[in-house]
C-alpha positions as CSV (number, residue, x, y, z in Angstrom):
1,M,-11.1,-58.3,-61.4
2,L,-15.1,-58.2,-61.6
3,W,-15.1,-61.9,-61.7
4,T,-13.1,-62.3,-59.1
5,Y,-15.1,-59.9,-57.0
6,I,-18.2,-61.7,-58.3
7,A,-16.7,-65.2,-57.6
8,T,-15.7,-64.2,-53.9
9,L,-19.0,-63.0,-53.5
10,A,-21.1,-66.2,-54.4
11,A,-18.8,-67.8,-52.2
12,L,-19.4,-66.2,-49.6
13,I,-23.2,-66.6,-50.0
14,V,-22.9,-70.2,-50.2
15,L,-20.4,-70.5,-47.4
16,E,-22.8,-68.3,-45.0
17,P,-23.9,-71.5,-42.6
18,R,-20.6,-73.0,-42.5
19,M,-18.9,-69.4,-41.7
20,L,-21.8,-68.5,-39.0
21,F,-22.2,-71.8,-37.1
22,P,-18.8,-73.9,-36.9
23,A,-19.9,-76.6,-34.6
24,P,-17.2,-78.6,-33.6
25,N,-17.3,-82.7,-34.9
26,P,-19.6,-84.3,-32.3
27,S,-17.4,-87.2,-32.1
28,Q,-15.4,-84.9,-30.3
29,G,-15.4,-83.5,-26.8
30,D,-16.0,-85.0,-23.8
31,W,-19.9,-86.2,-23.9
32,E,-20.2,-88.5,-19.8
33,P,-22.1,-85.7,-18.2
34,A,-21.6,-87.6,-15.0
35,K,-18.0,-86.7,-14.8
36,F,-19.0,-83.0,-14.4
37,D,-21.7,-83.9,-11.7
38,A,-24.2,-83.1,-14.5
39,T,-27.4,-84.8,-15.3
40,D,-28.2,-85.2,-19.3
41,V,-32.3,-83.9,-20.3
42,W,-33.7,-84.1,-23.6
43,V,-36.7,-80.9,-23.8
44,Q,-39.2,-81.4,-26.9
45,G,-38.5,-78.2,-29.6
46,G,-39.6,-77.2,-32.7
47,D,-40.0,-79.5,-35.9
48,N,-39.7,-82.6,-33.6
49,S,-36.6,-82.1,-32.6
50,Q,-35.0,-83.1,-29.4
51,I,-32.9,-80.5,-27.8
52,H,-30.0,-81.6,-25.6
53,V,-29.8,-80.6,-22.1
54,W,-27.1,-80.5,-19.0
55,T,-28.1,-79.9,-15.9
56,F,-25.9,-78.8,-12.7
57,K,-27.7,-79.0,-9.9
58,H,-25.8,-76.9,-6.5
59,I,-26.6,-77.8,-3.2
60,T,-27.5,-74.2,-2.2
61,P,-28.3,-72.1,-5.4
62,R,-28.7,-68.3,-5.5
63,A,-29.6,-68.4,-8.7
64,T,-30.6,-70.6,-12.4
65,I,-28.4,-69.7,-15.1
66,V,-29.3,-70.8,-18.4
67,F,-26.2,-70.9,-20.7
68,S,-26.2,-70.4,-24.4
69,H,-22.7,-71.1,-25.9
70,G,-21.2,-69.8,-28.4
71,N,-21.0,-70.5,-32.5
72,G,-18.1,-72.9,-32.1
73,E,-18.5,-74.4,-28.8
74,D,-21.0,-77.6,-27.9
75,L,-21.8,-79.4,-24.5
76,G,-18.9,-81.5,-25.3
77,S,-16.5,-79.1,-24.7
78,L,-18.0,-77.2,-22.1
79,G,-18.4,-79.7,-19.1
80,G,-15.6,-78.3,-17.4
81,E,-16.4,-74.7,-17.8
82,L,-20.2,-74.9,-16.7
83,L,-19.0,-76.9,-14.1
84,E,-17.1,-74.0,-12.9
85,L,-19.4,-71.6,-13.3
86,S,-22.3,-73.4,-10.8
87,R,-19.5,-74.0,-7.9
88,K,-17.7,-70.6,-8.2
89,L,-21.3,-68.5,-8.5
90,S,-23.3,-71.1,-6.0
91,V,-25.8,-71.0,-8.9
92,N,-27.6,-74.4,-10.9
93,V,-26.7,-74.0,-14.6
94,V,-28.8,-75.3,-17.5
95,A,-26.8,-76.0,-20.8
96,Y,-27.8,-76.7,-24.3
97,D,-27.0,-77.4,-27.6
98,F,-29.1,-75.1,-30.5
99,R,-30.4,-77.6,-32.9
100,G,-27.1,-78.3,-35.3
101,Y,-24.9,-78.3,-32.6
102,G,-23.5,-81.5,-30.5
103,K,-26.1,-84.3,-30.3
104,T,-29.5,-82.1,-30.9
105,G,-29.2,-82.9,-34.7
106,G,-31.4,-80.5,-37.0
107,K,-29.4,-77.7,-38.8
108,A,-28.5,-74.2,-37.3
109,S,-30.1,-71.0,-38.5
110,Q,-31.3,-68.0,-36.8
111,A,-34.8,-69.4,-36.7
112,N,-34.1,-72.6,-35.4
113,I,-31.3,-71.2,-32.7
114,L,-34.1,-68.3,-31.6
115,A,-36.5,-70.8,-31.3
116,D,-34.4,-73.4,-29.2
117,A,-33.7,-70.9,-26.9
118,A,-37.3,-69.6,-26.1
119,T,-38.0,-73.6,-25.6
120,V,-35.8,-74.4,-22.8
121,G,-36.2,-70.6,-21.4
122,K,-39.6,-72.2,-21.0
123,W,-39.1,-75.3,-20.0
124,V,-36.2,-73.6,-17.1
125,R,-39.3,-71.6,-16.1
126,D,-41.8,-74.6,-15.9
127,Q,-39.8,-76.6,-13.9
128,P,-39.8,-75.6,-10.1
129,A,-36.3,-77.1,-9.4
130,W,-34.7,-74.5,-11.6
131,S,-37.3,-72.0,-11.4
132,N,-37.5,-71.5,-7.3
133,V,-34.2,-69.1,-8.1
134,P,-33.8,-66.1,-10.1
135,V,-33.7,-67.7,-13.6
136,I,-30.7,-65.5,-15.4
137,P,-30.2,-66.2,-19.3
138,M,-26.0,-65.7,-19.9
139,G,-24.9,-65.8,-23.7
140,R,-21.4,-65.6,-24.4
141,S,-20.6,-64.1,-28.7
142,L,-23.5,-65.7,-30.6
143,G,-25.3,-67.1,-27.4
144,G,-25.8,-63.9,-26.6
145,A,-28.4,-63.5,-29.3
146,A,-29.9,-66.5,-27.8
147,A,-29.7,-65.6,-24.3
148,I,-31.9,-62.3,-25.5
149,E,-34.0,-63.7,-27.2
150,M,-34.7,-65.8,-23.8
151,A,-34.6,-63.2,-21.6
152,T,-37.4,-61.5,-23.4
153,E,-39.6,-64.0,-24.0
154,L,-39.1,-65.0,-19.9
155,Q,-38.9,-61.4,-19.2
156,A,-36.5,-62.5,-16.8
157,P,-35.2,-60.1,-13.7
158,G,-31.3,-60.3,-15.1
159,I,-29.3,-61.4,-18.3
160,I,-25.1,-61.8,-18.7
161,L,-24.1,-61.0,-21.9
162,D,-20.4,-62.3,-22.5
163,R,-18.5,-60.8,-25.6
164,T,-22.0,-60.2,-27.5
165,F,-22.3,-58.3,-30.7
166,S,-25.2,-56.0,-31.6
167,S,-25.7,-57.9,-34.7
168,A,-23.8,-60.4,-37.0
169,V,-24.3,-58.5,-39.8
170,D,-22.5,-55.8,-38.0
171,V,-19.3,-58.0,-37.7
172,A,-19.7,-59.5,-41.0
173,A,-20.0,-55.6,-42.6
174,S,-16.8,-54.9,-40.9
175,I,-15.0,-58.0,-42.3
176,Y,-16.0,-57.1,-45.6
177,P,-16.6,-53.9,-46.5
178,V,-16.4,-54.3,-50.1
179,F,-19.2,-56.6,-50.0
180,P,-23.3,-56.1,-49.9
181,V,-23.2,-58.2,-46.7
182,R,-26.7,-56.4,-45.0
183,L,-28.1,-57.6,-48.0
184,L,-27.0,-61.1,-49.0
185,M,-26.9,-62.8,-45.1
186,K,-29.7,-64.7,-44.5
187,N,-29.2,-65.0,-41.1
188,H,-28.8,-60.9,-39.1
189,F,-29.0,-62.3,-35.3
190,P,-30.4,-58.6,-34.4
191,A,-29.8,-58.5,-31.1
192,E,-29.6,-54.9,-30.9
193,E,-33.3,-54.9,-32.3
194,K,-34.4,-57.3,-29.1
195,I,-32.8,-56.1,-26.6
196,K,-34.8,-53.0,-26.8
197,L,-37.9,-55.0,-25.7
198,Y,-35.8,-55.9,-22.4
199,S,-36.3,-54.4,-19.4
200,G,-34.6,-56.2,-16.6
201,R,-31.0,-55.8,-15.7
202,V,-28.6,-56.3,-18.0
203,L,-24.2,-56.8,-17.1
204,Q,-22.6,-57.4,-20.1
205,F,-18.8,-57.8,-20.5
206,H,-16.6,-57.1,-23.4
207,G,-12.8,-57.3,-23.8
208,D,-10.5,-54.2,-25.1
209,V,-8.8,-56.0,-27.5
210,D,-11.4,-58.6,-28.8
211,S,-10.5,-59.2,-32.6
212,I,-13.6,-61.2,-33.2
213,V,-16.4,-59.2,-32.3
214,P,-14.6,-55.9,-31.6
215,I,-15.9,-54.2,-28.3
216,Q,-17.7,-51.3,-30.2
217,F,-20.5,-53.9,-31.3
218,G,-20.9,-54.5,-27.8
219,R,-21.1,-51.2,-27.1
220,K,-23.9,-50.2,-29.7
221,L,-25.9,-53.3,-28.0
222,Y,-25.2,-51.9,-24.6
223,D,-26.4,-48.6,-25.9
224,A,-29.6,-49.7,-27.6
225,C,-30.9,-51.3,-24.2
226,P,-33.6,-49.1,-22.4
227,A,-33.1,-50.8,-19.0
228,D,-32.4,-48.1,-16.4
229,N,-30.3,-50.6,-14.6
230,K,-27.8,-51.8,-16.4
231,E,-23.6,-52.1,-16.7
232,F,-20.8,-52.5,-19.2
233,V,-18.1,-53.9,-18.3
234,E,-14.6,-53.4,-20.7
235,V,-12.0,-55.9,-19.7
236,P,-8.1,-54.9,-20.4
237,G,-6.2,-57.6,-22.4
238,L,-9.5,-60.0,-23.0
239,E,-9.7,-61.6,-26.6
240,H,-12.9,-63.2,-27.7
241,N,-11.8,-67.1,-26.8
242,D,-9.7,-66.6,-23.5
243,L,-11.0,-67.4,-20.3
244,H,-13.1,-65.7,-17.8
245,S,-11.2,-63.0,-16.1
246,Q,-11.2,-62.2,-12.1
247,T,-13.1,-59.0,-12.9
248,F,-15.9,-61.4,-14.4
249,W,-16.2,-63.8,-11.3
250,E,-16.6,-60.8,-8.5
251,K,-19.0,-58.9,-11.0
252,A,-21.1,-61.6,-11.5
253,S,-21.1,-62.8,-8.0
254,A,-22.6,-59.5,-7.2
255,F,-25.1,-59.5,-9.9
256,I,-26.3,-62.4,-8.5
257,E,-26.6,-61.8,-4.8
258,E,-28.4,-58.4,-6.0
259,L,-31.0,-60.8,-8.2
260,S,-31.2,-63.0,-5.2
261,L,-31.9,-60.9,-2.7
262,A,-34.6,-58.6,-4.7
263,P,-38.5,-58.3,-3.7
């Protein structure tokens, strides 16, 4: 029994990067941005890396959303969704692949992903074509931690979080309660601590039946946020990988409109 425990523990340690960063095979997906009215851009990142970015330009944008995807996605799997985001919300969209995902290359890690988020956020801020309207970081699942990093660095006026956790280690500890994962995990993604430094507006969504990131971890993140203007939207019947609900489109549109009209 002891040897089984030790062997399982060792496997969890060794396999952490593969379990936490299950990037799609870059040979799959649709990598032709023109199909989605998008443009390819490369942004200089850390360690001489080149971050792969897709931009979606709206004719009359109310804002620019900078989208950080989840840990099982890349640009090649998101073209249609990102175009829908731009058209339905009347926004520009800038989306990117972290190191270790898609065509960006490099190795995924907490440090690299958060650094890439900050780099892309600053690039958007410094481009008048995107920053002449409010810049709103948006993140899904693990990408929420990246979006919080970006929003904090930019002191963005608002942030949209979709099925995001308080920390990756909180979720892992709930899955493997008999193992000391808090001591052993290298990639904690402490979103709960980072959001304490953010005071802009927050719109956060979570499904009440999310089986991958249970809703209590979303609420824990929300409770840690000191912002005065924040809203937690519990979506009935929404699983972790489900498409956006009608509630999302209505709430997100109203949120963006408020930010676009703010002085």
